[in-house]
C-alpha positions as CSV (number, residue, x, y, z in Angstrom):
1,X,138.1,242.0,-3.1
2,X,141.2,242.6,-1.9
3,X,142.5,238.4,-0.7
4,X,143.1,237.2,2.7
5,X,145.4,233.6,2.7
6,X,144.6,232.5,5.8
7,X,148.6,231.2,6.1
8,X,150.1,234.4,6.3
9,X,147.3,237.0,7.3
10,X,147.0,238.0,11.5
11,X,143.7,236.1,12.7
12,X,144.5,233.6,15.8
13,X,145.3,235.0,18.4
14,X,147.3,233.4,20.8
15,X,150.3,234.4,23.8
16,X,153.3,235.5,23.0
17,X,155.5,235.6,25.6
18,X,152.6,237.1,27.5
19,X,151.7,239.5,24.9
20,X,149.0,238.8,22.9
21,X,149.2,239.0,19.3
22,X,147.2,237.9,16.0
23,X,149.6,235.4,13.8
24,X,148.8,233.0,10.9
25,X,149.5,229.8,10.4
26,X,152.3,229.3,9.4
27,X,153.9,232.0,12.5
28,X,151.8,229.9,14.2
29,X,153.0,226.5,13.5
30,X,156.9,227.0,12.7
31,X,157.5,229.7,15.5
32,X,155.0,227.5,17.8
33,X,158.0,226.8,20.7
34,X,157.5,230.4,21.2
35,X,154.2,231.7,21.5
36,X,152.5,230.2,25.0
37,X,149.2,229.0,24.0
38,X,145.8,230.3,21.3
39,X,144.1,232.9,22.8
40,X,140.8,232.7,21.1
41,X,137.3,234.5,24.0
42,X,135.3,232.2,22.0
43,X,136.1,228.4,23.2
44,X,134.2,227.2,20.4
45,X,135.9,228.8,18.4
46,X,139.1,227.7,20.0
47,X,138.8,224.1,20.0
48,X,137.5,225.0,15.7
49,X,141.2,226.6,14.9
50,X,143.2,224.0,16.8
51,X,141.3,221.0,14.8
52,X,140.3,222.1,11.4
53,X,143.7,224.3,10.7
54,X,146.4,223.4,13.2
55,X,146.7,220.2,13.7
56,X,145.6,219.3,9.7
57,X,148.1,221.5,8.8
58,X,150.8,220.0,10.6
59,X,149.6,216.0,10.0
60,X,149.3,216.8,6.1
61,X,152.6,218.1,6.5
62,X,154.8,216.1,8.5
63,X,152.9,213.0,8.2
64,X,151.3,211.5,11.2
65,X,153.6,209.5,13.6
66,X,153.3,206.1,13.3
67,X,155.5,204.3,16.6
68,X,156.3,206.3,19.6
69,X,159.8,206.2,18.9
70,X,159.0,208.9,15.8
71,X,156.9,210.5,18.2
72,X,159.7,210.8,21.1
73,X,162.0,212.5,18.0
74,X,160.0,215.2,16.9
75,X,158.9,215.9,20.8
76,X,162.7,216.0,21.2
77,X,163.4,218.0,18.5
78,X,161.2,221.2,20.4
79,X,159.8,222.9,17.3
80,X,158.5,221.6,14.0
81,X,159.7,221.3,10.6
82,X,159.4,224.9,9.7
83,X,161.0,224.2,5.7
84,X,158.0,221.3,5.4
85,X,155.8,223.6,7.0
86,X,156.6,226.2,4.5
87,X,157.0,224.0,1.3
88,X,153.0,222.5,2.0
89,X,151.7,226.4,2.6
90,X,153.1,227.6,-0.3
91,X,151.9,224.5,-2.2
92,X,148.2,224.9,-0.9
93,X,148.8,228.7,-1.1
94,X,145.6,228.7,-3.4
95,X,143.5,226.7,-1.3
96,X,143.4,228.7,2.5
97,X,142.2,232.1,0.5
98,X,138.8,233.3,2.4
99,X,138.1,234.9,-0.5
100,X,139.2,233.4,-3.6
101,X,136.5,232.9,-6.3
102,X,137.2,230.2,-7.5
103,X,137.8,228.2,-4.0
104,X,137.1,230.2,-0.7
105,X,138.5,228.3,2.1
106,X,136.0,225.9,3.7
107,X,133.4,227.2,1.6
108,X,131.8,227.2,-1.7
109,X,132.3,229.3,-4.7
110,X,129.1,231.0,-5.7
111,X,126.5,229.0,-3.1
112,X,123.6,231.1,-3.6
113,X,119.4,230.4,-3.4
114,X,117.0,230.6,-6.1
115,X,116.4,234.2,-4.9
116,X,119.6,234.8,-4.5
117,X,118.7,235.2,-0.2
118,X,121.1,235.5,2.5
119,X,121.1,235.9,6.2
120,X,123.1,238.2,8.7
121,X,126.6,236.8,9.7
122,X,125.7,236.1,12.9
123,X,124.1,233.4,12.0
124,X,127.6,231.7,13.0
125,X,127.9,232.8,16.7
126,X,125.5,231.6,18.5
127,X,125.9,234.3,21.4
128,X,124.1,237.3,18.5
129,X,121.0,237.8,17.4
130,X,119.4,235.2,13.9
131,X,116.1,234.7,13.6
132,X,113.7,233.8,16.5
133,X,116.7,233.8,18.6
134,X,117.7,236.7,20.2
135,X,120.1,237.0,23.4
136,X,118.7,238.7,26.3
137,X,119.9,242.5,26.2
138,X,120.8,241.8,23.2
139,X,122.2,245.2,22.0
140,X,121.4,243.6,18.6
141,X,118.4,242.4,15.8
142,X,118.7,240.5,12.8
143,X,118.9,243.1,10.8
144,X,121.3,245.2,12.1
145,X,123.9,242.4,12.1
146,X,127.5,242.9,13.2
147,X,130.2,244.1,10.9
148,X,132.6,241.2,10.9
149,X,136.3,241.2,10.1
150,X,137.7,239.3,7.4
151,X,139.8,237.3,10.8
152,X,136.8,237.2,13.0
153,X,135.0,235.7,9.8
154,X,137.4,233.0,10.0
155,X,137.5,231.9,12.9
156,X,133.1,231.8,13.1
157,X,133.0,229.8,9.9
158,X,134.8,226.9,11.2
159,X,132.8,226.9,14.3
160,X,130.3,226.8,12.4
161,X,130.9,223.9,10.4
162,X,132.3,222.3,13.9
163,X,129.4,223.6,16.4
164,X,126.4,224.6,14.1
165,X,122.6,224.4,15.2
166,X,120.4,221.6,13.8
167,X,117.8,223.8,12.5
168,X,115.9,223.9,9.0
169,X,118.5,225.0,6.5
170,X,118.2,227.4,3.6
171,X,117.7,225.1,0.4
172,X,120.7,226.5,-2.4
173,X,121.1,225.9,-5.9
174,X,122.3,222.2,-7.0
175,X,121.6,221.2,-3.8
176,X,119.3,218.0,-5.2
177,X,117.3,217.1,-1.4
178,X,116.6,220.5,-1.4
179,X,112.8,220.5,-0.7
180,X,110.3,223.6,-0.4
181,X,113.4,225.9,-0.6
182,X,114.6,224.3,2.6
183,X,115.9,221.4,3.7
184,X,115.6,219.5,6.6
185,X,117.3,216.6,8.9
186,X,120.6,218.3,9.4
187,X,122.3,217.6,12.0
188,X,124.2,220.1,15.2
189,X,127.6,220.0,13.9
190,X,130.0,216.7,14.5
191,X,131.5,218.3,17.8
192,X,128.0,219.0,19.1
193,X,127.4,214.9,20.1
194,X,131.1,214.9,21.7
195,X,132.9,216.2,25.6
196,X,135.7,217.8,24.0
197,X,138.3,216.8,26.2
198,X,141.5,218.8,25.1
199,X,145.4,218.5,26.5
200,X,147.1,221.2,26.5
201,X,150.9,222.1,27.7
202,X,153.3,225.2,28.2
203,X,152.9,226.2,24.8
204,X,152.0,225.8,21.6
205,X,154.1,223.6,20.1
206,X,153.4,221.1,23.3
207,X,149.9,221.4,22.7
208,X,149.8,220.3,18.9
209,X,152.0,217.7,19.7
210,X,150.6,215.9,22.5
211,X,147.2,216.4,20.1
212,X,149.3,214.8,17.9
213,X,147.6,210.9,17.7
214,X,149.9,208.2,17.0
215,X,148.9,205.9,13.4
216,X,150.9,202.4,13.6
217,X,148.9,202.2,10.5
218,X,149.7,205.5,8.8
219,X,147.0,207.1,6.4
220,X,144.7,206.1,3.8
221,X,145.4,207.3,0.5
222,X,142.5,208.7,0.3
223,X,142.2,210.7,3.4
224,X,143.4,214.2,2.7
225,X,142.1,217.7,4.6
226,X,139.5,219.2,2.5
227,X,141.1,221.4,1.3
228,X,143.2,219.1,-0.7
229,X,141.0,217.3,-2.7
230,X,141.1,217.1,-6.2
231,X,137.6,218.9,-6.7
232,X,135.6,221.5,-4.0
233,X,133.3,221.3,-2.6
234,X,129.5,222.3,-4.7
235,X,126.5,222.4,-3.1
236,X,125.8,218.4,-3.2
237,X,126.0,217.2,0.4
238,X,126.3,213.8,1.4
239,X,126.1,211.0,3.9
240,X,129.2,209.2,4.6
241,X,132.0,207.5,6.9
242,X,134.9,209.6,7.2
243,X,137.5,208.3,5.3
244,X,140.4,209.0,8.4
245,X,141.5,211.2,10.8
246,X,142.3,214.1,8.5
247,X,139.4,214.0,7.1
248,X,137.1,213.8,10.3
249,X,138.6,217.1,11.9
250,X,137.9,219.3,8.9
251,X,134.4,218.0,8.7
252,X,132.4,220.0,6.4
253,X,129.3,220.3,8.0
254,X,127.9,223.0,6.1
255,X,127.7,224.4,3.4
256,X,128.8,227.7,3.7
257,X,129.8,231.0,1.9
258,X,130.6,234.7,3.3
259,X,129.9,237.5,1.4
260,X,133.0,240.2,1.8
261,X,131.9,244.2,1.4
262,X,134.3,247.0,1.0
263,X,133.7,249.1,4.3
264,X,136.1,252.0,4.6
265,X,135.3,252.0,8.6
266,X,136.8,248.8,9.5
267,X,140.3,248.3,9.0
268,X,141.9,246.8,6.5
269,X,138.2,248.0,4.2
270,X,136.3,244.8,4.4
271,X,133.9,243.2,6.7
272,X,131.1,240.2,6.3
273,X,127.7,241.0,7.0
274,X,125.7,238.2,5.4
275,X,126.2,234.6,4.7
276,X,124.7,231.7,2.8
277,X,124.4,228.3,4.8
278,X,123.0,225.6,3.6
279,X,123.0,221.8,4.9
280,X,126.4,220.2,4.5
281,X,128.0,216.8,4.6
282,X,126.5,214.1,7.4
283,X,128.4,211.4,9.1
284,X,127.5,207.8,8.4
285,X,128.5,205.0,11.3
286,X,130.9,205.5,14.4
287,X,133.8,207.6,14.6
288,X,134.9,206.1,18.1
289,X,137.7,204.6,15.9
290,X,138.9,207.7,14.3
291,X,137.8,210.6,17.3
292,X,140.6,211.8,19.6
293,X,139.1,214.5,21.8
294,X,136.1,212.9,23.6
295,X,135.6,209.9,25.8
296,X,133.3,207.1,25.6
297,X,131.2,205.0,27.3
298,X,129.8,201.4,26.5
299,X,126.2,201.0,25.3
300,X,125.0,198.0,27.4
301,X,122.3,196.8,24.9
302,X,123.0,198.9,21.3
303,X,120.7,198.1,18.6
304,X,121.2,196.6,15.2
305,X,121.7,200.1,14.1
306,X,123.6,201.5,16.5
307,X,127.4,201.9,17.9
308,X,128.8,200.1,20.3
309,X,129.6,203.1,22.5
310,X,129.0,206.6,23.0
311,X,130.2,209.9,23.4
312,X,130.0,211.3,27.1
313,X,129.2,214.4,27.3
314,X,130.3,217.7,30.0
315,X,127.5,218.0,32.3
316,X,126.6,221.5,32.4
317,X,127.5,223.7,35.5
318,X,129.6,220.6,36.6
319,X,133.6,221.6,36.7
320,X,135.9,218.7,34.7
321,X,137.6,217.3,37.9
322,X,133.8,216.1,39.1
323,X,134.2,213.6,35.7
324,X,137.7,212.5,36.7
325,X,136.4,208.9,36.0
326,X,135.9,209.3,32.5
327,X,140.0,210.9,32.0
328,X,141.5,209.0,33.6
329,X,140.5,205.7,32.5
330,X,143.6,205.3,29.8
331,X,143.5,201.3,31.0
332,X,140.0,200.3,30.8
333,X,139.8,197.6,33.5
334,X,137.2,194.4,32.7
335,X,133.7,195.5,33.6
336,X,134.7,199.5,33.2
337,X,132.4,201.4,30.6
338,X,134.0,204.2,30.4
339,X,137.3,204.6,28.0
340,X,139.3,207.9,28.4
341,X,139.9,210.5,25.4
342,X,142.5,208.4,22.8
343,X,145.0,211.7,23.2
344,X,144.8,210.7,27.3
345,X,145.2,207.5,26.4
346,X,148.5,207.8,24.1
347,X,150.2,210.3,27.0
348,X,149.9,207.7,29.4
349,X,151.5,205.2,27.3
350,X,154.6,207.5,26.5
351,X,154.7,208.7,30.3
352,X,155.0,204.7,31.0
353,X,157.5,204.5,28.3
354,X,159.8,207.6,29.9
355,X,159.1,209.5,26.7
356,X,157.1,211.9,28.7
357,X,158.7,213.4,31.9
358,X,156.6,213.1,35.7
359,X,156.2,216.6,36.0
360,X,155.2,217.7,32.4
361,X,153.0,220.9,33.1
362,X,149.5,219.0,31.4
363,X,146.6,220.6,31.6
364,X,143.0,219.7,30.3
365,X,140.8,222.0,28.0
366,X,137.0,220.8,28.0
367,X,133.9,222.3,26.2
368,X,130.7,220.6,25.1
369,X,127.3,222.8,24.1
370,X,124.0,221.8,25.1
371,X,121.8,222.4,22.4
372,X,117.7,223.2,23.4
373,X,114.1,222.6,21.2
374,X,115.2,220.1,18.7
375,X,118.7,221.6,19.0
376,X,117.9,224.3,16.8
377,X,120.0,226.6,19.2
378,X,122.3,226.8,21.6
379,X,121.6,226.8,24.9
380,X,124.8,227.4,27.2
381,X,128.2,226.3,26.9
382,X,130.3,224.4,29.2
383,X,133.9,225.0,28.9
384,X,136.8,224.7,32.0
385,X,140.5,224.5,32.2
386,X,142.2,221.7,34.8
387,X,145.7,221.3,35.6
388,X,146.4,217.8,35.6
389,X,149.1,215.3,36.7
390,X,150.8,213.0,34.1
391,X,151.4,210.4,36.1
392,X,147.9,210.3,37.3
393,X,147.3,208.9,33.7
394,X,149.3,205.5,34.2
395,X,147.0,202.8,36.0
396,X,148.4,201.7,39.2
397,X,149.9,205.6,40.0
398,X,149.9,206.8,43.7
399,X,148.3,209.8,42.0
400,X,146.3,208.4,40.5
401,X,144.7,206.4,42.9
402,X,144.2,210.2,45.7
403,X,142.7,211.6,42.1
404,X,140.4,209.5,42.1
405,X,139.9,208.9,45.3
406,X,138.9,213.4,46.2
407,X,136.6,213.3,43.0
408,X,134.6,210.2,45.4
409,X,134.8,212.2,48.7
410,X,133.9,215.4,47.1
411,X,130.9,213.3,45.2
412,X,130.0,211.9,49.3
413,X,130.0,215.6,50.7
414,X,127.7,217.3,47.6
415,X,125.3,214.3,49.0
416,X,125.4,214.3,52.3
417,X,126.0,219.0,52.5
418,X,122.1,218.2,50.0
419,X,121.0,215.8,52.1
420,X,121.4,218.4,55.4
421,X,119.7,220.9,53.3
422,X,116.5,218.8,52.8
423,X,116.6,218.0,57.0
424,X,117.0,221.6,57.8
425,X,114.1,222.1,54.8
426,X,111.5,219.6,56.2
427,X,112.3,221.2,59.6
428,X,111.6,224.5,58.9
429,X,108.5,222.9,57.5
430,X,108.9,223.8,53.7
431,X,107.8,221.0,52.7
432,X,109.3,218.9,50.4
433,X,113.1,218.5,49.2
434,X,114.1,221.0,46.8
435,X,113.6,219.6,43.2
436,X,117.6,218.9,41.8
437,X,116.9,221.3,38.4
438,X,115.4,223.9,41.1
439,X,117.4,226.7,43.2
440,X,120.8,226.3,44.3
441,X,121.6,223.5,46.7
442,X,123.7,223.3,49.2
443,X,126.0,220.6,47.9
444,X,126.1,222.2,45.1
445,X,127.9,225.1,46.5
446,X,130.1,223.1,47.9
447,X,131.6,221.9,45.3
448,X,132.4,225.0,43.8
449,X,133.9,225.7,47.2
450,X,136.1,223.0,46.8
451,X,137.1,223.7,43.5
452,X,139.6,225.6,44.1
453,X,141.5,223.6,46.8
454,X,141.3,220.3,43.9
455,X,142.9,222.5,41.0
456,X,145.7,223.7,44.2
457,X,146.4,220.1,44.9
458,X,146.1,218.6,41.3
459,X,149.1,221.1,40.5
460,X,150.8,220.3,43.3
461,X,150.7,216.9,42.6
462,X,152.1,217.7,38.6
463,X,155.1,219.6,40.2
464,X,156.0,217.4,43.4
465,X,154.1,213.6,41.9
466,X,155.8,211.8,44.9
467,X,154.2,213.7,47.9
468,X,150.5,212.3,46.6
469,X,150.1,210.8,50.5
470,X,151.1,214.1,51.6
471,X,148.7,215.9,49.7
472,X,145.3,213.5,50.1
473,X,146.0,214.4,53.9
474,X,146.4,218.1,53.0
475,X,142.9,217.6,51.4
476,X,141.1,215.8,54.1
477,X,142.1,218.8,56.4
478,X,141.5,221.3,54.2
479,X,137.7,219.4,52.8
480,X,136.6,220.0,56.1
481,X,137.2,223.4,56.4
482,X,135.1,223.6,54.3
483,X,132.6,222.3,54.3
484,X,131.5,223.7,57.9
485,X,132.6,227.1,56.1
486,X,130.2,226.6,54.0
487,X,127.0,225.3,56.3
488,X,127.8,227.4,59.3
489,X,125.7,230.0,58.2
490,X,123.0,227.8,57.3
491,X,123.0,226.4,60.8
492,X,124.0,229.4,62.2
493,X,120.8,231.3,60.9
494,X,118.2,228.7,61.6
495,X,115.3,229.8,63.5
496,X,113.7,228.4,66.7
497,X,111.4,225.6,64.9
498,X,114.3,224.3,63.4
499,X,115.6,223.6,66.2
500,X,112.1,221.5,67.6
501,X,111.7,220.4,64.3
502,X,108.1,219.6,63.0
503,X,107.8,216.9,65.5
504,X,109.1,217.3,68.6
505,X,108.4,214.2,70.4
506,X,109.5,212.0,67.3
507,X,113.3,211.0,68.3
508,X,114.8,211.2,64.9
509,X,112.0,213.5,63.7
510,X,113.8,216.0,60.9
511,X,115.7,219.1,63.0
512,X,119.0,220.9,63.2
513,X,120.6,218.6,65.9
514,X,119.9,215.7,63.7
515,X,121.0,216.9,60.5
516,X,124.2,218.0,61.9
517,X,125.1,215.0,63.7
518,X,124.4,213.4,60.2
519,X,126.9,216.0,58.4
520,X,129.4,214.5,61.1
521,X,129.0,211.3,60.6
522,X,129.3,211.1,57.3
523,X,132.8,213.3,57.3
524,X,134.6,211.4,59.5
525,X,133.6,208.0,57.3
526,X,134.5,210.0,54.6
527,X,137.7,212.0,55.5
528,X,138.5,210.2,58.9
529,X,138.4,211.8,62.4
530,X,140.2,215.5,62.0
531,X,142.6,215.3,64.6
532,X,143.9,211.6,63.4
533,X,144.3,214.1,59.9
534,X,146.0,217.1,61.5
535,X,148.6,214.4,63.3
536,X,149.3,212.5,60.3
537,X,149.7,215.8,58.0
538,X,152.4,217.2,60.6
539,X,154.0,213.4,60.5
540,X,154.2,213.7,57.1
């Protein structure tokens, strides 16, 4: 079988000056300053490629920055040390062969079951049919697995290590913990329990630098990426703490073997349709002191065997800007229970020291997974990307105050819109309030309509942080317009019964006028009076 070297083979989709191409590891890192960013369609694969390959290669090849000044020197250089990266990849070339007989990348050579059974490669791709999990309207079944190219198989392999489900895993020969041909008690992939937050920059170089964690103590001698270990992974797995950041980033949460086959119907003549997937290493204890890509919330009364914090997960259907409380908690004040992802806290410090410019085009990419049925299937993937003014990361900045105020005001208006909907529903004689988890609530529609305005506000504040006060006034004017555009169709469609309500004799009973007056009062309380805002905005 032909080799497929991840170093130079084209397998990582990127945007290169507006053109989508696929590159290898060497090209992605050496020419990172010429690449706009990763261009993977699957957000789970995008995070996996960044964490499992690009970041650890960069850290292992060029070293972990120990101080702000060392980080700043690399930032000012505008490109990575291509010579060191090339030397490193040449030295470890045999470790990056996807189909190596002796040590295939991120796999276990010769992994097999007692009966030499294999599973369809769709097991690695949540959106495809696998076992009893058949997506609605899927054109494939488990007996008809897709043909993954080596490039697609490599990306799916990495994503499985990060996000795989907690279902029962196939028992393999050499695993002493197999019982009845299977392994139970498997956890999800390590990222499955996090609300992943990845800072992004204008180029891939900027993005990798923003994800390069400064560690004053450096790295432990035994901390290394999975491919640099002296011994290749075998079917045995362990429950252990990570030895350091590199070990955590390349954590092998599964034992996997891709099974390539000659296939003249695909470019390159090789495809992957079958796979062996078994239990892998399980994390022991909390990793909050190492994990850079999630916010953390304090546990009020942790049990003896529980860590003092737990990761903040993304709520399905909730825009990332509504979670500013966690994203901007870079320097938690006394009493605050949430702390921002370590990389955003680091960016705040770099901005405060003048290393990062105030108009840096910072964005955050958020990804989270919601599992269902004992975490054996993936129900939903939550994805968002928003501009984030770097000045908003500073504790005492006016931009931060405005951004938090906008999020808080939008939440108050969402509640008010839901209350309006409930009142109109009661006035129409529809009975009880609409349950929060059923149907489309008016407040959710309002927040959806707010999102384009908030994105424009954030982008504007990133470019012009000095205009924070003017931006806040503009938000108040536009927010008022948006809420009336959202609720007016509902008010206009109200029938005669809604005008009078089910109890006409009650002065403040549920009826259209009461609902509208309550909304206007909330608008004035939250946003101020419209005429005053417009006058102030004109003056500004």
